[in-house]
LUMGU-976589 format. One record per residue (C-alpha): residue in one letter; x, y, z. Coordinates in steps of 0.2 Angstrom, whole numbers, plus 5000, padded with zeros to 4 digits. Last residue first. Layout:
<nodes>
aXYZ/...
</nodes>
This chain:
<nodes>
v510444314692/f509444394677/v508944554686/q510744584692/a511444544675/n510144664667/e510744804679/f512544774674/a512144764655/s511344944657/i509544974655/e508645014639/p509244844631/s507944764642/i507744624655/s506444684667/p505044634654/d505344454660/s504644334647/i506244224648/f506044174630/e506444354625/p508244334631/d508944334613/i510344204613/r512144234608/e513144084606/v515044074606/i515843904603/e517643874609/n519043774602/r520543704611/i521743604602/y523343544610/q522643404621/s521743324607/e520043234607/i519143394604/n517543424614/k517043604610/l517243724625/s515843834629/t515444024628/l513644084631/e513144264628/l511344304634/y510844444623/c510244624623/r510044734608/g510244924605/l511844894595/k512644774606/h512244724624/f512944564632/i512444484648/r513744354651/f514044164653/i515944114650/t516843954651/i515343834649/d515943654647/l515443604665/r513643634662/i512843734677/h511743624688/g513143584700/g513143754708/y511443854705/r511744014715/g513644024717/h513843944700/l512644074693/s513644214701/s515244144695/l514544144677/i513844314677/d515044404665/v514444584661/s514444654644/s514544814634/a514544854615/r514745004605/f515345004587/p515645184581/k514245264571/m514445294553/
</nodes>
């Protein structure tokens, strides 16, 4: 059995720097995520709960295939993919 291997790079601050107010306010993490030979965009957002004590997060992994950019690939590092994406 192969050991679990994953790597990621958080790009939310870079996206805020580039796109400012166009980023949804509920997003807390936006990263390029590599896992088991696949590349994903990983988005973590807060779920609206009407309680000051409960904080739920929703994590979505999206295949970046919709971007149609062959430069984003699991064959290069998550860091390199982050540079291409931003």
